[in-house]
CHARMM internal coordinates of N, CA and C (Angstrom, degrees):
IC EDIT
DIST 1 N 1 CA 1.4465
DIST 1 CA 1 C 1.5229
ANGL 1 N 1 CA 1 C 108.90
DIST 1 C 2 N 1.3058
ANGL 1 CA 1 C 2 N 117.42
DIHE 1 N 1 CA 1 C 2 N 139.29
DIST 2 N 2 CA 1.4629
ANGL 1 C 2 N 2 CA 122.24
DIHE 1 CA 1 C 2 N 2 CA 179.66
DIST 2 CA 2 C 1.5265
ANGL 2 N 2 CA 2 C 110.19
DIHE 1 C 2 N 2 CA 2 C -74.74
DIST 2 C 3 N 1.3105
ANGL 2 CA 2 C 3 N 115.27
DIHE 2 N 2 CA 2 C 3 N 152.16
DIST 3 N 3 CA 1.4632
ANGL 2 C 3 N 3 CA 121.17
DIHE 2 CA 2 C 3 N 3 CA 179.01
DIST 3 CA 3 C 1.5241
ANGL 3 N 3 CA 3 C 108.51
DIHE 2 C 3 N 3 CA 3 C -130.09
DIST 3 C 4 N 1.3288
ANGL 3 CA 3 C 4 N 116.23
DIHE 3 N 3 CA 3 C 4 N 129.88
DIST 4 N 4 CA 1.4609
ANGL 3 C 4 N 4 CA 120.77
DIHE 3 CA 3 C 4 N 4 CA 178.54
DIST 4 CA 4 C 1.5198
ANGL 4 N 4 CA 4 C 108.41
DIHE 3 C 4 N 4 CA 4 C -91.63
DIST 4 C 5 N 1.3240
ANGL 4 CA 4 C 5 N 115.55
DIHE 4 N 4 CA 4 C 5 N 130.87
DIST 5 N 5 CA 1.4603
ANGL 4 C 5 N 5 CA 121.97
DIHE 4 CA 4 C 5 N 5 CA -177.82
DIST 5 CA 5 C 1.5263
ANGL 5 N 5 CA 5 C 107.74
DIHE 4 C 5 N 5 CA 5 C -119.25
DIST 5 C 6 N 1.3302
ANGL 5 CA 5 C 6 N 116.57
DIHE 5 N 5 CA 5 C 6 N 122.57
DIST 6 N 6 CA 1.4661
ANGL 5 C 6 N 6 CA 121.59
DIHE 5 CA 5 C 6 N 6 CA 176.93
DIST 6 CA 6 C 1.5232
ANGL 6 N 6 CA 6 C 108.07
DIHE 5 C 6 N 6 CA 6 C -87.03
DIST 6 C 7 N 1.3378
ANGL 6 CA 6 C 7 N 117.12
DIHE 6 N 6 CA 6 C 7 N 137.65
DIST 7 N 7 CA 1.4564
ANGL 6 C 7 N 7 CA 118.83
DIHE 6 CA 6 C 7 N 7 CA 174.25
DIST 7 CA 7 C 1.5249
ANGL 7 N 7 CA 7 C 109.47
DIHE 6 C 7 N 7 CA 7 C -111.86
DIST 7 C 8 N 1.3145
ANGL 7 CA 7 C 8 N 117.51
DIHE 7 N 7 CA 7 C 8 N 178.54
DIST 8 N 8 CA 1.4645
ANGL 7 C 8 N 8 CA 121.88
DIHE 7 CA 7 C 8 N 8 CA -174.17
DIST 8 CA 8 C 1.5250
ANGL 8 N 8 CA 8 C 113.30
DIHE 7 C 8 N 8 CA 8 C -64.12
DIST 8 C 9 N 1.3078
ANGL 8 CA 8 C 9 N 118.17
DIHE 8 N 8 CA 8 C 9 N -26.55
DIST 9 N 9 CA 1.4638
ANGL 8 C 9 N 9 CA 121.83
DIHE 8 CA 8 C 9 N 9 CA -177.87
DIST 9 CA 9 C 1.5213
ANGL 9 N 9 CA 9 C 112.64
DIHE 8 C 9 N 9 CA 9 C -85.56
DIST 9 C 10 N 1.3134
ANGL 9 CA 9 C 10 N 117.53
DIHE 9 N 9 CA 9 C 10 N 2.07
DIST 10 N 10 CA 1.4550
ANGL 9 C 10 N 10 CA 121.37
DIHE 9 CA 9 C 10 N 10 CA -179.97
DIST 10 CA 10 C 1.5148
ANGL 10 N 10 CA 10 C 114.16
DIHE 9 C 10 N 10 CA 10 C 84.36
DIST 10 C 11 N 1.3035
ANGL 10 CA 10 C 11 N 117.07
DIHE 10 N 10 CA 10 C 11 N -2.16
DIST 11 N 11 CA 1.4653
ANGL 10 C 11 N 11 CA 120.57
DIHE 10 CA 10 C 11 N 11 CA 178.14
DIST 11 CA 11 C 1.5230
ANGL 11 N 11 CA 11 C 108.80
DIHE 10 C 11 N 11 CA 11 C -83.37
DIST 11 C 12 N 1.3191
ANGL 11 CA 11 C 12 N 116.09
DIHE 11 N 11 CA 11 C 12 N 138.31
DIST 12 N 12 CA 1.4592
ANGL 11 C 12 N 12 CA 119.98
DIHE 11 CA 11 C 12 N 12 CA -178.50
DIST 12 CA 12 C 1.5167
ANGL 12 N 12 CA 12 C 110.44
DIHE 11 C 12 N 12 CA 12 C -99.26
DIST 12 C 13 N 1.2937
ANGL 12 CA 12 C 13 N 116.13
DIHE 12 N 12 CA 12 C 13 N 136.28
DIST 13 N 13 CA 1.4601
ANGL 12 C 13 N 13 CA 122.79
DIHE 12 CA 12 C 13 N 13 CA 174.94
DIST 13 CA 13 C 1.5187
ANGL 13 N 13 CA 13 C 107.66
DIHE 12 C 13 N 13 CA 13 C -107.51
DIST 13 C 14 N 1.3063
ANGL 13 CA 13 C 14 N 116.41
DIHE 13 N 13 CA 13 C 14 N 149.86
DIST 14 N 14 CA 1.4618
ANGL 13 C 14 N 14 CA 120.40
DIHE 13 CA 13 C 14 N 14 CA 177.45
DIST 14 CA 14 C 1.5180
ANGL 14 N 14 CA 14 C 108.20
DIHE 13 C 14 N 14 CA 14 C -116.91
DIST 14 C 15 N 1.3117
ANGL 14 CA 14 C 15 N 115.58
DIHE 14 N 14 CA 14 C 15 N 117.38
DIST 15 N 15 CA 1.4636
ANGL 14 C 15 N 15 CA 121.36
DIHE 14 CA 14 C 15 N 15 CA 174.55
DIST 15 CA 15 C 1.5208
ANGL 15 N 15 CA 15 C 106.31
DIHE 14 C 15 N 15 CA 15 C -93.16
DIST 15 C 16 N 1.3268
ANGL 15 CA 15 C 16 N 116.12
DIHE 15 N 15 CA 15 C 16 N 121.89
DIST 16 N 16 CA 1.4633
ANGL 15 C 16 N 16 CA 119.98
DIHE 15 CA 15 C 16 N 16 CA -177.80
DIST 16 CA 16 C 1.5241
ANGL 16 N 16 CA 16 C 110.23
DIHE 15 C 16 N 16 CA 16 C -110.78
DIST 16 C 17 N 1.2983
ANGL 16 CA 16 C 17 N 114.28
DIHE 16 N 16 CA 16 C 17 N 151.51
DIST 17 N 17 CA 1.4583
ANGL 16 C 17 N 17 CA 120.10
DIHE 16 CA 16 C 17 N 17 CA 179.48
DIST 17 CA 17 C 1.5243
ANGL 17 N 17 CA 17 C 110.22
DIHE 16 C 17 N 17 CA 17 C -82.13
DIST 17 C 18 N 1.2965
ANGL 17 CA 17 C 18 N 115.50
DIHE 17 N 17 CA 17 C 18 N 167.19
DIST 18 N 18 CA 1.4630
ANGL 17 C 18 N 18 CA 121.38
DIHE 17 CA 17 C 18 N 18 CA 176.42
DIST 18 CA 18 C 1.5237
ANGL 18 N 18 CA 18 C 110.30
DIHE 17 C 18 N 18 CA 18 C -59.63
DIST 18 C 19 N 1.3273
ANGL 18 CA 18 C 19 N 117.19
DIHE 18 N 18 CA 18 C 19 N -41.24
DIST 19 N 19 CA 1.4672
ANGL 18 C 19 N 19 CA 120.98
DIHE 18 CA 18 C 19 N 19 CA 179.49
DIST 19 CA 19 C 1.5280
ANGL 19 N 19 CA 19 C 111.76
DIHE 18 C 19 N 19 CA 19 C -62.14
DIST 19 C 20 N 1.3469
ANGL 19 CA 19 C 20 N 116.62
DIHE 19 N 19 CA 19 C 20 N -38.93
DIST 20 N 20 CA 1.4631
ANGL 19 C 20 N 20 CA 120.06
DIHE 19 CA 19 C 20 N 20 CA 177.96
DIST 20 CA 20 C 1.5255
ANGL 20 N 20 CA 20 C 110.93
DIHE 19 C 20 N 20 CA 20 C -63.55
DIST 20 C 21 N 1.3151
ANGL 20 CA 20 C 21 N 116.86
DIHE 20 N 20 CA 20 C 21 N -43.28
DIST 21 N 21 CA 1.4658
ANGL 20 C 21 N 21 CA 121.30
DIHE 20 CA 20 C 21 N 21 CA -179.91
DIST 21 CA 21 C 1.5220
ANGL 21 N 21 CA 21 C 110.51
DIHE 20 C 21 N 21 CA 21 C -64.06
DIST 21 C 22 N 1.3230
ANGL 21 CA 21 C 22 N 116.60
DIHE 21 N 21 CA 21 C 22 N -45.50
DIST 22 N 22 CA 1.4678
ANGL 21 C 22 N 22 CA 120.70
DIHE 21 CA 21 C 22 N 22 CA 179.20
DIST 22 CA 22 C 1.5248
ANGL 22 N 22 CA 22 C 110.30
DIHE 21 C 22 N 22 CA 22 C -60.90
DIST 22 C 23 N 1.3173
ANGL 22 CA 22 C 23 N 117.28
DIHE 22 N 22 CA 22 C 23 N -40.89
DIST 23 N 23 CA 1.4580
ANGL 22 C 23 N 23 CA 121.58
DIHE 22 CA 22 C 23 N 23 CA 178.73
DIST 23 CA 23 C 1.5272
ANGL 23 N 23 CA 23 C 111.33
DIHE 22 C 23 N 23 CA 23 C -62.05
DIST 23 C 24 N 1.3328
ANGL 23 CA 23 C 24 N 117.03
DIHE 23 N 23 CA 23 C 24 N -44.27
DIST 24 N 24 CA 1.4630
ANGL 23 C 24 N 24 CA 120.85
DIHE 23 CA 23 C 24 N 24 CA 178.31
DIST 24 CA 24 C 1.5240
ANGL 24 N 24 CA 24 C 111.61
DIHE 23 C 24 N 24 CA 24 C -64.70
DIST 24 C 25 N 1.3233
ANGL 24 CA 24 C 25 N 116.99
DIHE 24 N 24 CA 24 C 25 N -41.31
DIST 25 N 25 CA 1.4641
ANGL 24 C 25 N 25 CA 120.96
DIHE 24 CA 24 C 25 N 25 CA 179.47
DIST 25 CA 25 C 1.5275
ANGL 25 N 25 CA 25 C 110.17
DIHE 24 C 25 N 25 CA 25 C -64.68
DIST 25 C 26 N 1.3226
ANGL 25 CA 25 C 26 N 117.28
DIHE 25 N 25 CA 25 C 26 N -42.10
DIST 26 N 26 CA 1.4713
ANGL 25 C 26 N 26 CA 120.45
DIHE 25 CA 25 C 26 N 26 CA 178.24
DIST 26 CA 26 C 1.5219
ANGL 26 N 26 CA 26 C 111.27
DIHE 25 C 26 N 26 CA 26 C -60.87
DIST 26 C 27 N 1.3359
ANGL 26 CA 26 C 27 N 115.47
DIHE 26 N 26 CA 26 C 27 N -43.68
DIST 27 N 27 CA 1.4583
ANGL 26 C 27 N 27 CA 119.32
DIHE 26 CA 26 C 27 N 27 CA 179.48
DIST 27 CA 27 C 1.5283
ANGL 27 N 27 CA 27 C 110.48
DIHE 26 C 27 N 27 CA 27 C -62.90
DIST 27 C 28 N 1.3234
ANGL 27 CA 27 C 28 N 116.69
DIHE 27 N 27 CA 27 C 28 N -42.63
DIST 28 N 28 CA 1.4696
ANGL 27 C 28 N 28 CA 120.99
DIHE 27 CA 27 C 28 N 28 CA 177.47
DIST 28 CA 28 C 1.5280
ANGL 28 N 28 CA 28 C 110.41
DIHE 27 C 28 N 28 CA 28 C -61.52
DIST 28 C 29 N 1.3325
ANGL 28 CA 28 C 29 N 117.18
DIHE 28 N 28 CA 28 C 29 N -43.75
DIST 29 N 29 CA 1.4601
ANGL 28 C 29 N 29 CA 120.93
DIHE 28 CA 28 C 29 N 29 CA -177.96
DIST 29 CA 29 C 1.5237
ANGL 29 N 29 CA 29 C 111.76
DIHE 28 C 29 N 29 CA 29 C -63.12
DIST 29 C 30 N 1.3258
ANGL 29 CA 29 C 30 N 117.18
DIHE 29 N 29 CA 29 C 30 N -33.90
DIST 30 N 30 CA 1.4658
ANGL 29 C 30 N 30 CA 119.66
DIHE 29 CA 29 C 30 N 30 CA 177.42
DIST 30 CA 30 C 1.5259
ANGL 30 N 30 CA 30 C 110.47
DIHE 29 C 30 N 30 CA 30 C -60.24
DIST 30 C 31 N 1.3215
ANGL 30 CA 30 C 31 N 116.54
DIHE 30 N 30 CA 30 C 31 N -41.98
DIST 31 N 31 CA 1.4638
ANGL 30 C 31 N 31 CA 120.10
DIHE 30 CA 30 C 31 N 31 CA 179.16
DIST 31 CA 31 C 1.5210
ANGL 31 N 31 CA 31 C 111.09
DIHE 30 C 31 N 31 CA 31 C -74.24
DIST 31 C 32 N 1.3117
ANGL 31 CA 31 C 32 N 117.23
DIHE 31 N 31 CA 31 C 32 N -39.10
DIST 32 N 32 CA 1.4637
ANGL 31 C 32 N 32 CA 121.30
DIHE 31 CA 31 C 32 N 32 CA -176.90
DIST 32 CA 32 C 1.5285
ANGL 32 N 32 CA 32 C 111.28
DIHE 31 C 32 N 32 CA 32 C -66.34
DIST 32 C 33 N 1.3230
ANGL 32 CA 32 C 33 N 117.73
DIHE 32 N 32 CA 32 C 33 N -37.74
DIST 33 N 33 CA 1.4683
ANGL 32 C 33 N 33 CA 120.82
DIHE 32 CA 32 C 33 N 33 CA -178.68
DIST 33 CA 33 C 1.5261
ANGL 33 N 33 CA 33 C 111.61
DIHE 32 C 33 N 33 CA 33 C -70.08
DIST 33 C 34 N 1.3303
ANGL 33 CA 33 C 34 N 116.90
DIHE 33 N 33 CA 33 C 34 N -27.58
DIST 34 N 34 CA 1.4595
ANGL 33 C 34 N 34 CA 121.01
DIHE 33 CA 33 C 34 N 34 CA -179.26
DIST 34 CA 34 C 1.5225
ANGL 34 N 34 CA 34 C 112.43
DIHE 33 C 34 N 34 CA 34 C -86.35
DIST 34 C 35 N 1.3174
ANGL 34 CA 34 C 35 N 117.72
DIHE 34 N 34 CA 34 C 35 N -8.39
DIST 35 N 35 CA 1.4625
ANGL 34 C 35 N 35 CA 121.78
DIHE 34 CA 34 C 35 N 35 CA -173.45
DIST 35 CA 35 C 1.5210
ANGL 35 N 35 CA 35 C 110.79
DIHE 34 C 35 N 35 CA 35 C -114.03
DIST 35 C 36 N 1.3288
ANGL 35 CA 35 C 36 N 114.50
DIHE 35 N 35 CA 35 C 36 N 156.68
DIST 36 N 36 CA 1.4604
ANGL 35 C 36 N 36 CA 118.24
DIHE 35 CA 35 C 36 N 36 CA -177.43
DIST 36 CA 36 C 1.5216
ANGL 36 N 36 CA 36 C 113.40
DIHE 35 C 36 N 36 CA 36 C -105.96
DIST 36 C 37 N 1.3280
ANGL 36 CA 36 C 37 N 117.80
DIHE 36 N 36 CA 36 C 37 N -12.55
DIST 37 N 37 CA 1.4607
ANGL 36 C 37 N 37 CA 118.87
DIHE 36 CA 36 C 37 N 37 CA -177.24
DIST 37 CA 37 C 1.5275
ANGL 37 N 37 CA 37 C 111.06
DIHE 36 C 37 N 37 CA 37 C -141.90
DIST 37 C 38 N 1.3135
ANGL 37 CA 37 C 38 N 114.42
DIHE 37 N 37 CA 37 C 38 N 161.72
DIST 38 N 38 CA 1.4625
ANGL 37 C 38 N 38 CA 121.04
DIHE 37 CA 37 C 38 N 38 CA 177.02
DIST 38 CA 38 C 1.5280
ANGL 38 N 38 CA 38 C 110.22
DIHE 37 C 38 N 38 CA 38 C -59.19
DIST 38 C 39 N 1.3231
ANGL 38 CA 38 C 39 N 115.98
DIHE 38 N 38 CA 38 C 39 N -43.57
DIST 39 N 39 CA 1.4657
ANGL 38 C 39 N 39 CA 120.69
DIHE 38 CA 38 C 39 N 39 CA -178.05
DIST 39 CA 39 C 1.5303
ANGL 39 N 39 CA 39 C 111.14
DIHE 38 C 39 N 39 CA 39 C -61.08
DIST 39 C 40 N 1.3220
ANGL 39 CA 39 C 40 N 116.84
DIHE 39 N 39 CA 39 C 40 N -42.23
DIST 40 N 40 CA 1.4658
ANGL 39 C 40 N 40 CA 121.35
DIHE 39 CA 39 C 40 N 40 CA 179.51
DIST 40 CA 40 C 1.5298
ANGL 40 N 40 CA 40 C 110.92
DIHE 39 C 40 N 40 CA 40 C -64.67
DIST 40 C 41 N 1.3244
ANGL 40 CA 40 C 41 N 116.95
DIHE 40 N 40 CA 40 C 41 N -43.23
DIST 41 N 41 CA 1.4700
ANGL 40 C 41 N 41 CA 121.18
DIHE 40 CA 40 C 41 N 41 CA 177.12
DIST 41 CA 41 C 1.5196
ANGL 41 N 41 CA 41 C 109.44
DIHE 40 C 41 N 41 CA 41 C -60.55
DIST 41 C 42 N 1.3242
ANGL 41 CA 41 C 42 N 115.80
DIHE 41 N 41 CA 41 C 42 N -46.94
DIST 42 N 42 CA 1.4671
ANGL 41 C 42 N 42 CA 121.70
DIHE 41 CA 41 C 42 N 42 CA -178.53
DIST 42 CA 42 C 1.5285
ANGL 42 N 42 CA 42 C 111.00
DIHE 41 C 42 N 42 CA 42 C -59.07
DIST 42 C 43 N 1.3214
ANGL 42 CA 42 C 43 N 117.21
DIHE 42 N 42 CA 42 C 43 N -44.13
DIST 43 N 43 CA 1.4638
ANGL 42 C 43 N 43 CA 121.33
DIHE 42 CA 42 C 43 N 43 CA -179.85
DIST 43 CA 43 C 1.5274
ANGL 43 N 43 CA 43 C 111.18
DIHE 42 C 43 N 43 CA 43 C -63.78
DIST 43 C 44 N 1.3152
ANGL 43 CA 43 C 44 N 117.81
DIHE 43 N 43 CA 43 C 44 N -41.65
DIST 44 N 44 CA 1.4665
ANGL 43 C 44 N 44 CA 121.04
DIHE 43 CA 43 C 44 N 44 CA 178.60
DIST 44 CA 44 C 1.5233
ANGL 44 N 44 CA 44 C 111.23
DIHE 43 C 44 N 44 CA 44 C -65.27
DIST 44 C 45 N 1.3329
ANGL 44 CA 44 C 45 N 116.95
DIHE 44 N 44 CA 44 C 45 N -43.32
DIST 45 N 45 CA 1.4636
ANGL 44 C 45 N 45 CA 120.05
DIHE 44 CA 44 C 45 N 45 CA -179.36
DIST 45 CA 45 C 1.5220
ANGL 45 N 45 CA 45 C 111.85
DIHE 44 C 45 N 45 CA 45 C -69.58
DIST 45 C 46 N 1.3326
ANGL 45 CA 45 C 46 N 117.73
DIHE 45 N 45 CA 45 C 46 N -31.67
DIST 46 N 46 CA 1.4667
ANGL 45 C 46 N 46 CA 120.94
DIHE 45 CA 45 C 46 N 46 CA 177.31
DIST 46 CA 46 C 1.5286
ANGL 46 N 46 CA 46 C 111.37
DIHE 45 C 46 N 46 CA 46 C -63.73
DIST 46 C 47 N 1.3277
ANGL 46 CA 46 C 47 N 117.13
DIHE 46 N 46 CA 46 C 47 N -29.15
DIST 47 N 47 CA 1.4657
ANGL 46 C 47 N 47 CA 121.63
DIHE 46 CA 46 C 47 N 47 CA 179.97
DIST 47 CA 47 C 1.5284
ANGL 47 N 47 CA 47 C 112.24
DIHE 46 C 47 N 47 CA 47 C -83.33
DIST 47 C 48 N 1.3152
ANGL 47 CA 47 C 48 N 117.37
DIHE 47 N 47 CA 47 C 48 N -13.60
DIST 48 N 48 CA 1.4682
ANGL 47 C 48 N 48 CA 122.25
DIHE 47 CA 47 C 48 N 48 CA -174.94
DIST 48 CA 48 C 1.5204
ANGL 48 N 48 CA 48 C 110.41
DIHE 47 C 48 N 48 CA 48 C -102.35
DIST 48 C 49 N 1.3221
ANGL 48 CA 48 C 49 N 116.42
DIHE 48 N 48 CA 48 C 49 N 135.81
DIST 49 N 49 CA 1.4612
ANGL 48 C 49 N 49 CA 121.00
DIHE 48 CA 48 C 49 N 49 CA 172.98
DIST 49 CA 49 C 1.5187
ANGL 49 N 49 CA 49 C 108.57
DIHE 48 C 49 N 49 CA 49 C -88.39
DIST 49 C 50 N 1.3188
ANGL 49 CA 49 C 50 N 116.08
DIHE 49 N 49 CA 49 C 50 N 128.43
DIST 50 N 50 CA 1.4613
ANGL 49 C 50 N 50 CA 121.38
DIHE 49 CA 49 C 50 N 50 CA 177.14
DIST 50 CA 50 C 1.5197
ANGL 50 N 50 CA 50 C 107.15
DIHE 49 C 50 N 50 CA 50 C -117.44
DIST 50 C 51 N 1.3077
ANGL 50 CA 50 C 51 N 116.87
DIHE 50 N 50 CA 50 C 51 N 125.65
DIST 51 N 51 CA 1.4587
ANGL 50 C 51 N 51 CA 121.61
DIHE 50 CA 50 C 51 N 51 CA -176.78
DIST 51 CA 51 C 1.5163
ANGL 51 N 51 CA 51 C 111.05
DIHE 50 C 51 N 51 CA 51 C -113.90
DIST 51 C 52 N 1.3162
ANGL 51 CA 51 C 52 N 115.15
DIHE 51 N 51 CA 51 C 52 N 142.68
DIST 52 N 52 CA 1.4558
ANGL 51 C 52 N 52 CA 121.64
DIHE 51 CA 51 C 52 N 52 CA 170.27
DIST 52 CA 52 C 1.5189
ANGL 52 N 52 CA 52 C 106.76
DIHE 51 C 52 N 52 CA 52 C -105.44
DIST 52 C 53 N 1.3147
ANGL 52 CA 52 C 53 N 118.91
DIHE 52 N 52 CA 52 C 53 N 129.66
DIST 53 N 53 CA 1.4601
ANGL 52 C 53 N 53 CA 119.92
DIHE 52 CA 52 C 53 N 53 CA 179.46
DIST 53 CA 53 C 1.5303
ANGL 53 N 53 CA 53 C 110.79
DIHE 52 C 53 N 53 CA 53 C -67.49
DIST 53 C 54 N 1.3301
ANGL 53 CA 53 C 54 N 116.51
DIHE 53 N 53 CA 53 C 54 N 145.95
DIST 54 N 54 CA 1.4592
ANGL 53 C 54 N 54 CA 121.12
DIHE 53 CA 53 C 54 N 54 CA 177.64
DIST 54 CA 54 C 1.5239
ANGL 54 N 54 CA 54 C 109.47
DIHE 53 C 54 N 54 CA 54 C -103.04
DIST 54 C 55 N 1.3135
ANGL 54 CA 54 C 55 N 115.73
DIHE 54 N 54 CA 54 C 55 N 144.09
DIST 55 N 55 CA 1.4618
ANGL 54 C 55 N 55 CA 121.23
DIHE 54 CA 54 C 55 N 55 CA 175.24
DIST 55 CA 55 C 1.5231
ANGL 55 N 55 CA 55 C 107.03
DIHE 54 C 55 N 55 CA 55 C -139.63
DIST 55 C 56 N 1.3057
ANGL 55 CA 55 C 56 N 116.88
DIHE 55 N 55 CA 55 C 56 N 114.79
DIST 56 N 56 CA 1.4699
ANGL 55 C 56 N 56 CA 120.07
DIHE 55 CA 55 C 56 N 56 CA -179.01
DIST 56 CA 56 C 1.5076
ANGL 56 N 56 CA 56 C 111.22
DIHE 55 C 56 N 56 CA 56 C -93.56
END
COOR INIT
IC SEED 1 N 1 CA 1 C
IC BUILD
């Protein structure tokens, strides 16, 4: 589960777990394997919402 960390400057950092990273990479690979170019991958990912879970 991801964890949001507040710092002194008010900027939030997101600490993600190994499982979260693997999940994001798998999702990216699904699009990358179906596409032939960087531009095509980029266009598909721009249309997709990707969420990181929050845990306070």
